[in-house]
Residue, then its C-alpha position, 0 to 999 in steps of 0.5 A: m585726521v580728526k582733531p582730538n577731543r578733550l579726552i586726549h588729556e585723560t589717562s584712562p585707556y578707555l577714554l583715550q580710545h575715544a579721543h579721536n572720535p568726531v564726537d565732542w566728548h567731555p570727561w566727567s567735569d564741572e565744565a561739562f555740566e556748566r556748558a549744558r546749563n549755559e547752552d540749555k542742552p541735555i547731557l548724553l552720558s556714555i559709560g563703558y570700559s576698555a575690555c568691553h566688546w560691545c563698547h568697541v562695537m558701539e564706538h565703531e558703529s556710532f561714535e566714529n560715524e560723522a553723521i551720528a557724531k554731528l547729531m550728538n554734537e548739535n543736540f547734546i553735551n556728551i560725556k564719556v566715563d570709564r566705569e572702572e575709574r568712576p564706579d560711583i557714577d557707574q553705580l548711580y546711573m546703572n541703578a537708574v537704567q535698571i529701574m527704567t528698563g529692568s536690566g543693565g549692562w555696558p555700554m551704558t547710554v543715559f540722557l540727563l538734565p543739565s542738573g545730572e538727573p537721568f530721564y531716559g537710558g539704556t545700554y547698547f544701541p545699533p546704528e539703525d533699528r536692529y535686535g528689537r532696539p531703536g537705531f541710535p540716530r532715531l533715539l538721539e532725534a527723539m530725545a532732543e525733540a522731547y527736551k525741546t518741545k516736551r520739557q515739562d514731561v521730561v523734567g517730570n519723568a526725571q523727578l519721578l525717576r529720582q524718587h524711584l532711585d531714592q526709594a530703591m536706595q533706601a530699601s536696599t539697606g533693608s530694615a534693621e533688625s534688633r540683632a544680627p542673623d543667626s546660623e539659620i541664614l547660612d542654612l538658608a543660603a546653602g539650600a538656595l544654592r542647592s536649588r540652583f546648582d547644575p549637577r552636571d557641569g557645576g556652577f549655579g543657574r544657566a548660561p552665561k555662567f560667571p565664576p562664582s568665587m565668593t560662593i565657593d568660599f562660602l560653601l567651603r566654610y559651610h562644609y567646615r562648619t557643618g560637615d555638609e558633604q553636598a556643600l563640598h561637592m558643589a564647590a569641588l565640581t564647580l572648581d573642577k569643571m572651570a579648571y578643565g574648561g575653556l574658561y581657564d587658559q590651559i596654556g598660559g594660566g588665568f581665567h577668562r571673564y565668563s562662559t557663554d555656555e553651560r559647560w564652561l567651554v566657550p568663554h568671553f575671552e577678556k581676563m580681569l585682574y579681580d576674577n583671577a585674584l578671587l579665583a586664586r583664593a578660592y582654589l587655594d582655600a579648596w586646596r587647603l581643605t581637600r589637598n587636591p593637587l589640581y587646586r594647588r596647580i590652578t592657584e599657582e598658575t593663576l598667580d603666576w599669570m598675574a605676576r607675569e602678564m599683569r604686573d607693573a615694574n613698581g609692584g602694582f597690577y594692571s586691570t584687564q587684558d582684552a578679549d580681542s587681538e588683530g580685530e578678532e575675539g579670542k584669536f590669541y587663544v584658539w588653535d586649528q588642528p594643523e598648527f596645534l599638531e605642528a607646535a606639539g611635536p611627536d606627542g601631538e596626536l595624544l595631546a589633541r585628544y586630551f585637549d579636545v582638538t579636532e579638524s572641525g574644531n569646537w568653536e567657529r572651526r577652531n579649537i578652544l583648548n579644554v579637558p573634556r575627560p578628567p586625567a584619570l579617565f583619559c589615562k585609563l582610555e589611553k592605557i598610560s600612567e597618570e605620571e606619564l600623562e602629567k610629564t607629557v602635558s607639561a612638556v607640550r604646554t611649554k611648546l604651545y606656550n612658546v609658539r603662542e608667544t609669537r602671536v599678537k597679544p590682546g591689548r591691556d588696560e594698564k591703569i592700576l585700580t586700588d580696590w582690585n589691587g587689594l584683592a590681588l594683595r590678599a591672594f598673593a599674601d595668602a598663597a605665600a603663607f599657605l603654599g610657602r612661596d617666598d616669591y609670592r611674599r615679595i610680590a605681596e610686599a611690593n604691591a602693598d608698598f606701591l599702594l601705600t606710596k603711590l595711592w595714599d596721600g597721607q590722608r586718604l586713598l586714591h582710586s586709580f593710577k596711570d602714567g605716574r598720576a594717582r586720581f579720584n578719591g578712594y571708594l569704600d571698596d578701595y579702603a576695605n580691600t586694601a585693609d583686607g590685603l594688609l591684614s593677610l600680609y600681617q598674618l604672613t610676615f607679622d610685621e606690625r607696620r602692616l597691622t597699623q596700616a590696616q587699622t588706619l584704613a579701618d578707622r577712615i572707613l568708620d569716619q568717612f563711610w558709616d551711615s549711623a541712620q541705616d547702620a551700613f557703609y556708603f560707597t563714597a566718602r563724606d568728603h567725596e564729590q556730591l552726585i545726585a544721590r549717595t549710594k550703598d552697595f551690598f550685593d557680592n557680584a563680580t567683586p565683593s561689596g565694600n560692606s561685606v569686606s568691611a565687616d570681615v576686616l572689622l571682625r579680624l582687626g577687632a580680634l587682633l587689636g581688642r577693638r570692641d567698637y569694630y565688632e559692634k559696627a560689624e554686628r550692627l551691619f549684619a543686623s541691617v542687612a539681615g532682611l536682604l540676606a534672608q531674601y537673597p541668600s545666594g547673592f551675598g557670598r562674601m557677606l555670608s563668609a564674614l557672618d560665618f566668622f562672626l557667628g563663630p566659634s572663632q579662634e585666636i592664636a598668639l605666638a609669643g617669642g617668635p612665630e616658629p615652629f607654630a606658624s608652619v603647623f598652623r598653615k598646614h590646616y584649613l582654619p577659616r575662622t582663625v586670626i593669628a599674631a606673633g611677637a612681643s608688642n603691647a600694641v597688639a592686644l592679642l599678644r598683650d600679657r602673654p609672655p613666652i614660657g621659659d624663654k621658649p616660643t609659646a603658643y596661646v590658643c583661644e576660642n572666642f577669646v577664652c584661652r587654653t593652657p599655653t604650650t611650648d609643645v608643637e604636637e599639643f599646639e596642633r591638637q589644640i587648633t584642630e580638635p573638633r569645636s562646637p559651631g553652636a558656641s556663642r560669641r563672647p563680646l570683646s572686653g578690655k582684656e581677653g580671657g585666659 
């Protein structure tokens, strides 16, 4: 038995997986860098995460190999980082690897000077020369030899790379324009998406295909703004194809990470909290706009999976569910034909045709359940009614689920990350509001309480919680996503505490993250550990960037609280990224949605004398540029000086802060909030008191 290394004292499941490697691993620490300086050794930095398949492969091939571990221990100080715990480190060195190699990924392998500057890097390396890559032992020997005998070249390479890194981060902000972009940017983005759209299978670009949740949100809003039917078609076809494909778990609900093919059939089977939170919201908004019952079903099944499989007893949500079980990728989810027919019972033959189950299989001689023919077409072919099919599918899914529950489940990374929980908080709060699910409200309340008791120390948010310990300073995404979720929770419950909590986080964002020279937000706070560079993140990739969410939060909070400074910061941020938006319009789904809100016309609703009956009417409609407040608090600017009329619940409907005649009549209220409005209306800046 190998004596455990220093990772045994960590809480991250990913780090603990490496605690019994023969490699002398350090966590990221001052001790590791001090040892590198004292022993004059380069640092080998390895970054990954627990649900990463190739991370597990490299561990088994190299880090468990005694001979390779000996090479590592003799020549390097070895540091292992969980990218989900330390996204700041991951982001910084991923930028460096991409500059060096033109691409990136995990596991990430980077060689550093004792000062922390990188001089060489890559991703996965095999144990011997393979796949056009050098074997890891050969690479280790070359890096160690270069450090010993060509030190000047190595240091020069690190300095040059540092210059490129600084230049890339400076350029990433773009050149600040004199004003925020106008709606032409939205048109440009929609056009760019049309050019990349897959008209047969939905999605954008070629395989592998990742679920484009934030792009779908933007397209729905663009359709609402312009009436563009193609935008709605692109969103709807993508949602349909993902929901019926193997990307979606047809039995247990929830989405896998991505599809390896263009048809959404064969997924990489890991499930991520953030994907499911974002997709639940995308399907919810699509249901609100179209009332397609498929989208409601997928929303609820996804959230139900999150509540059932990913929720801590105290209200937090875990991070990931692995792709593998019993050493095989996807084993928990796939079926061979005989076991499917036996589990399904008398309706097995019919449902095998429905779920694409065959004797030869559709993936490695087994079957990934998917629905290749939409239910209406299937019913026509089978000569049965849609009601009969729906009833049969529901009964058989329950049988299949119960059989599947007897299998060995994939592993789960049970660390609780603040930023991903913020995404889940908004998903549950929005679903509770628009679907009328009180159980979702209770889940959202418990999640907010968890975040604000376990991960808020009275001064700052912390990023990660595991085994009773909260660790690591919060990043921009932690503050922005949590504030975003709290805002949605306020607009569900109208509990003023939630608005105050969101405001506290927004003020901390402005104080700790704002770069006044570049008019954008840093990823790390001013009081964060000093790394070799301080990064900013703008692109909406797998998760929305903290800059995008912060812009949205500041706009919505500004409307509710009358905070003109919030609006001004958002406007300056939009101006700062205008060049990037014009250059890469399809890479900013969440930023474009925030810009859509900014460009207006926005709608502000104040409900005096209590939220009902008006809140229920509001929630029947898709109104993406609307904020709503209820109650009698002077602390909420939107409610100030807007009393009930004759002690009756009264609604004040405003557009760009100019209000219509208040009403106590529900039908008049519905007319006011839904009548067509000009998207070209200019935004009226906030003043001390709103119009009307």
